[in-house]
C-alpha positions in Angstrom: -0.2 -0.1 -0.1 1.3 3.3 -1.0 0.8 5.6 1.9 1.6 9.4 1.6 1.5 12.7 4.6 -1.6 14.0 2.6 -3.2 10.3 2.5 -2.4 9.4 5.9 -3.6 13.3 7.2 -7.1 12.3 5.8 -7.6 9.2 7.5 -7.0 11.2 11.1 -10.2 12.5 13.1 -8.7 16.2 12.8 -5.9 18.8 12.3 -4.6 18.7 15.8 -5.1 14.9 16.6 -2.9 12.2 15.9 -5.1 8.9 15.6 -4.4 5.5 14.4 -6.3 5.1 11.8 -7.8 1.8 10.1 -5.6 2.2 6.8 -2.7 1.4 9.3 -3.9 -0.9 12.1 -6.4 -3.9 12.5 -10.0 -2.8 13.5 -9.9 -3.7 16.9 -6.6 -2.5 17.3 -7.5 0.6 19.8 -7.3 4.0 19.1 -4.9 6.8 19.5 -5.8 10.3 20.3 -2.9 12.9 21.8 -2.9 16.5 22.7 0.7 17.8 23.1 1.0 20.5 26.0 3.0 20.0 32.4 2.3 18.9 35.6 -0.9 17.8 37.6 -1.0 18.9 41.0 -4.4 17.0 41.5 -5.6 13.7 42.7 -6.2 11.1 39.7 -10.0 10.7 38.6 -11.7 7.3 38.3 -14.8 7.7 36.8 -17.5 4.3 37.5 -20.5 4.8 35.3 -23.1 2.4 35.8 -25.3 2.1 32.6 -29.1 1.1 32.7 -30.1 2.9 35.7 -29.2 1.2 38.8 -31.8 0.6 41.4 -30.2 2.8 43.9 -32.6 2.1 46.7 -32.1 -1.8 46.4 -27.9 -0.8 46.6 -28.3 1.2 49.6 -31.5 0.4 51.1 -33.2 3.0 53.1 -34.7 0.4 55.4 -35.3 3.3 58.1 -38.7 4.3 55.7 -39.8 1.6 56.9 -43.7 0.7 55.0 -43.0 3.2 52.6 -40.1 1.0 51.3 -41.5 -2.4 51.9 -44.9 -1.9 50.9 -43.8 -0.6 47.4 -41.5 -3.6 47.2 -43.3 -6.9 48.1 -41.0 -9.2 46.0 -38.1 -6.9 45.9 -37.1 -5.6 48.5 -34.0 -6.1 51.1 -34.6 -6.9 54.5 -33.9 -4.8 57.4 -30.2 -5.4 59.4 -30.4 -8.5 61.6 -32.9 -10.4 59.4 -30.6 -13.2 57.9 -27.7 -13.4 55.3 -30.0 -11.5 52.4 -30.4 -8.4 55.0 -28.9 -4.9 54.6 -25.8 -4.1 56.2 -26.0 -1.6 58.4 -24.1 1.7 57.5 -26.1 4.5 60.2 -29.2 3.4 61.4 -31.1 4.4 58.3 -29.6 3.4 55.7 -27.7 -0.2 54.2 -25.3 -1.9 51.9 -26.9 -4.7 49.9 -25.3 -7.9 51.1 -23.9 -7.9 47.5 -21.7 -5.1 48.7 -20.0 -6.4 51.5 -16.6 -6.3 50.6 -17.2 -2.5 50.8 -18.1 -2.5 54.3 -14.6 -2.4 55.8 -13.6 0.6 53.2 -16.6 2.5 54.2 -16.9 1.8 58.3 -12.7 3.0 57.8 -13.4 6.1 56.6 -12.4 5.3 53.0 -15.8 5.8 51.1 -18.8 7.4 51.2 -22.4 7.4 49.7 -24.5 10.3 48.7 -27.8 9.6 48.3 -31.1 10.9 46.8 -28.5 12.4 43.5 -28.3 12.7 40.1 -29.3 14.5 36.9 -32.4 17.0 37.4 -33.4 16.2 33.7 -36.4 14.3 33.9 -35.7 12.1 30.6 -36.7 8.6 31.3 -34.7 7.6 28.1 -31.5 6.0 28.8 -29.5 7.8 26.1 -30.9 11.1 26.6 -30.2 10.6 30.3 -26.4 9.1 29.8 -26.1 11.7 27.5 -27.4 14.8 29.5 -25.0 13.3 32.4 -21.8 12.7 30.9 -22.1 16.0 29.1 -22.3 17.6 32.3 -25.4 20.1 31.2 -28.9 18.4 32.1 -31.1 19.3 29.5 -29.1 20.8 26.7 -27.3 18.6 24.1 -25.7 21.4 22.2 -22.4 21.5 24.6 -20.9 19.1 22.5 -18.0 18.4 24.9 -17.9 16.4 28.2 -17.8 17.7 31.7 -13.9 15.5 32.3 -13.0 17.3 28.7 -13.9 20.7 30.2 -12.2 20.1 32.9 -9.0 18.7 31.1 -9.1 21.6 29.2 -9.6 24.3 31.7 -7.0 23.0 34.2 -4.3 25.5 34.9 -1.8 23.0 34.4 -1.1 21.0 31.6 0.2 17.2 30.6 2.2 16.1 27.6 1.9 12.3 28.5 -0.8 10.1 26.0 -2.0 8.9 29.1 -3.5 11.7 30.3 -7.2 10.4 30.0 -8.4 7.0 29.2 -11.7 5.6 28.3 -11.0 1.7 29.4 -13.2 0.1 26.3 -14.0 0.2 22.5 -15.4 3.8 22.4 -14.4 7.1 23.8 -16.8 7.8 26.7 -19.0 11.2 25.8 -17.7 12.7 29.4 -14.5 12.5 27.7 -15.3 14.4 24.6 -13.3 17.6 24.0 -10.2 19.2 23.1 -8.0 17.3 25.1 -7.7 14.2 23.0 -8.6 10.8 25.2 -7.0 7.3 25.0 -9.2 4.7 24.1 -8.1 1.8 25.5 -9.4 -2.0 25.6 -6.8 -3.6 26.9 -3.1 -3.4 27.4 -2.8 -6.2 25.3 -4.3 -5.1 22.7 -1.3 -2.5 22.1 0.9 -5.4 21.3 -1.1 -6.0 18.5 -2.3 -9.1 20.1 1.1 -10.4 20.1 1.2 -10.0 15.9 4.9 -8.6 15.5 4.9 -8.3 12.0 1.6 -6.4 12.4 3.3 -4.0 14.5 6.8 -3.7 12.3 4.4 -3.1 9.3 2.8 0.0 11.3 6.0 1.0 12.5 7.7 0.7 8.9 4.8 3.0 7.4 5.3 5.8 9.9 8.5 5.9 9.9 8.9 6.7 6.0 6.3 9.4 6.3 7.8 11.3 9.3 11.1 12.0 10.8 10.5 10.0 14.3 13.9 10.2 15.4 14.3 13.9 15.3 11.4 15.2 14.5 11.2 18.3 12.4 7.6 19.6 13.0 4.3 18.9 14.6 3.7 15.9 12.6 7.0 14.7 13.5 6.5 14.9 17.2 2.9 13.5 17.0 4.1 10.5 15.0 7.3 10.1 17.7 4.3 10.2 20.1 2.6 7.4 18.5 5.9 4.9 18.9 6.5 6.0 22.3 2.9 5.4 23.3 3.0 2.0 22.0 6.4 1.3 23.1 5.5 2.5 26.9 2.4 -0.5 26.7 4.9 -2.8 25.4 6.7 -3.0 28.1 3.9 -2.3 30.9 2.0 -5.7 29.2 5.4 -7.2 29.0 6.1 -6.8 32.4 3.0 -8.6 34.1 0.9 -7.5 36.5 0.3 -8.8 40.1 -1.9 -7.0 41.9 -1.0 -6.0 46.0 -1.9 -6.8 48.9 -4.1 -9.9 47.8 -6.6 -7.9 45.5 -8.4 -10.4 43.4 -10.4 -8.5 40.4 -13.7 -9.9 39.5 -13.5 -11.6 36.1 -16.5 -10.8 34.7 -18.1 -11.1 30.9 -18.1 -7.0 30.8 -14.6 -6.7 31.5 -15.1 -4.6 34.7 -12.7 -6.0 36.9 -10.2 -6.1 34.1 -10.7 -2.5 33.5 -10.3 -1.5 37.0 -6.9 -3.6 37.2 -5.5 -1.9 34.2 -6.0 1.4 35.7 -4.4 0.2 38.4 -1.4 -1.2 36.6 -1.3 1.9 34.6 -1.6 4.1 37.8 1.2 2.4 39.4 3.7 2.7 35.8 3.6 6.4 36.3 2.4 7.4 33.0 1.0 10.7 33.5 -2.5 9.1 34.0 -4.7 12.0 35.2 -8.3 10.3 34.3 -9.7 6.9 33.6 -13.2 5.9 33.0 -14.7 2.5 32.7 -18.1 1.2 32.5 -20.4 -1.3 34.3 -23.4 -2.0 32.4 -26.6 -4.4 32.7 -28.5 -2.2 35.2 -31.6 -1.8 33.7 -33.7 -4.6 34.9 -37.2 -4.3 34.5 -38.1 -8.5 34.8 -37.2 -10.4 37.1 -34.6 -8.6 38.7 -33.2 -11.0 41.2 -32.8 -8.4 43.8 -31.1 -10.6 46.9 -30.8 -14.0 45.1 -30.9 -13.4 41.4 -29.2 -11.1 38.5 -29.5 -8.2 40.2 -27.8 -9.2 43.3 -24.6 -10.7 41.1 -24.2 -7.5 39.4 -23.7 -5.9 42.8 -21.0 -8.7 43.6 -18.9 -7.6 40.5 -19.2 -4.0 41.3 -18.4 -4.6 44.9 -15.5 -7.1 44.4 -14.2 -4.7 42.3 -14.1 -1.8 43.9 -12.6 -3.5 47.2 -10.1 -5.0 45.1 -8.9 -1.5 43.4 -8.6 0.0 46.9 -6.7 -3.3 48.4 -4.3 -2.5 45.6 -4.1 0.9 45.4 -3.7 1.1 49.3 -0.5 2.4 49.1 -1.7 5.4 46.5 -5.3 5.6 47.6 -4.7 9.4 49.1 -4.4 10.7 46.1 -6.8 8.7 43.8 -10.5 9.8 44.2 -13.4 7.3 42.5 -16.8 8.3 42.0 -19.5 6.2 40.8 -22.8 7.6 39.2 -25.5 6.2 36.8 -27.8 8.2 34.4 -31.1 7.2 36.8 -32.8 5.2 39.6 -35.7 3.0 39.5 -39.1 3.6 40.2 -39.7 2.9 43.9 -42.8 0.6 43.5 -41.8 -2.8 41.7 -43.6 -3.8 38.6 -45.7 -6.7 37.8 -42.9 -8.4 36.2 -40.7 -8.5 39.5 -38.3 -5.9 38.5 -38.4 -2.3 38.7 -38.9 0.6 35.4 -36.9 3.9 34.8 -37.1 6.4 37.8 -35.1 9.4 38.9 -33.0 10.0 41.9 -30.0 7.6 42.7 -26.9 6.9 45.0 -23.2 7.7 44.1 -20.2 6.4 46.0 -17.3 8.4 46.6 -13.9 6.3 47.4 -10.6 7.8 47.8 -7.9 9.1 50.6 -9.6 12.6 50.4 -13.0 11.8 50.9 -15.2 12.4 54.2 -16.2 8.6 54.7 -17.9 6.4 56.7 -20.9 9.0 55.7 -24.5 8.3 53.7 -24.6 12.4 52.6 -27.8 13.0 52.6 -30.8 15.4 52.2 -33.5 12.7 52.4 -36.8 13.5 51.3 -38.1 10.1 52.1 -40.1 7.7 50.0 -43.7 8.8 51.8 -46.2 8.7 48.8 -46.6 12.8 48.9 -42.3 12.9 48.9 -42.1 11.4 45.6 -41.3 12.6 41.8 -44.4 11.4 40.0 -43.7 8.0 41.7 -39.9 8.3 41.8 -37.0 9.0 44.8 -36.5 12.8 44.6 -33.1 14.4 43.6 -32.3 16.4 46.3 -28.5 16.5 45.4 -27.5 17.4 41.9 -24.7 15.1 40.7 -22.8 18.1 40.0 -22.6 19.5 42.9 -20.5 16.1 43.9 -18.2 16.1 41.0 -17.8 19.9 41.3 -16.9 19.5 44.7 -14.1 16.6 43.7 -12.9 19.0 41.2 -12.2 22.1 43.0 -11.2 20.6 46.2 -9.4 16.8 44.8 -8.3 18.2 41.1 -7.5 21.6 42.2 -9.3 23.0 39.3 -11.2 26.2 40.2 -13.0 26.4 36.7 -16.1 25.2 37.9 -17.8 27.8 35.2 -16.2 25.9 32.2 -16.3 22.5 33.4 -20.3 23.2 34.5 -21.2 26.0 32.4 -24.7 27.9 33.5 -24.3 26.2 37.2 -23.3 27.6 40.4 -22.6 24.2 42.8 -23.4 24.4 46.6 -20.8 23.3 48.5 -21.3 19.7 50.2 -18.4 19.0 52.4 -18.0 15.6 50.6 -14.1 15.7 50.7 -11.2 17.4 52.4 -8.9 20.1 50.2 -6.0 18.4 48.8 
């Protein structure tokens, strides 16, 4: 195949970005995208999106609501603490973890994590696509933004970071929250960057690039970008070749979605000190309209994956958790009342987890509206804490970015006291 600089550039996604095109690499090869601009004084942020709308009042159970909860969930409830092995795990006398989240109890009790309840996006949409897009844009009700809140954070930060690993999305596609002028890296697995062991393919790609660009001694911006491709692939080869053994006996779940693997590889990148600032990973499958299996079925199994994954990451990163903030979110919760199919339909209010060394842990933060019928929002848990308030506090105090007006335009955040300044 004859390659020219012009053809190569036409395959790229933009004038300021060098990606990995289908013309050079197999379709399964993750995309690389870089921005060149030199230090980060803040935490590493790990964002976990629970896609599908997780049932927040089964994950973090408001058993203190009594009949308002249990009468609405005759078959899909979690019993009060002390009621057996399938009962809630008491957090503060009012809320409890689902028993499948038992791996998180020690972290919570030691102050390493906290829960925010009755939170979420204020947009009333019950469409998965719209609700996720609004939440990841950080502009509820407005699709015109075109960039994600994480992307705007990276762009507006007072510092810059020339690492290609500044922002990583674990998966085949870049999450919407990462979209912006600072291009992230989409990484399905570290091993993929070794072209799955196909050294001939790697050598072919490197040969094409070296013919087009002066990689050894870059003469211009394009040559520098090409060199960055070589450096990135080489760095990932080194990381992959070194193998990885999690610390402190951490055991990541090897689930079909790759959630545990994603967390493990984030840990590996952090320990490799390659300049990671933000990492995003998904755990989907929470759209439980039928046969939810709250305590002994599908939902409980999904929660086990979440709990095991978070606990493993915390144990693995124990020595550096003081420099990491992890946050979970979901596009919306489920309705308070179960449906006729032993499931739950799309709702509104939900929960978020915060985990890390700077978290004011061991608490459930909730301006709790209760589940009393007259307090519900059209049958749903009402939102009393905007999720942007939670993220704004993390961004300002832990990531050290004061430009909240750019990260969340046209919004003034309310301080919550969930994290301590870094």
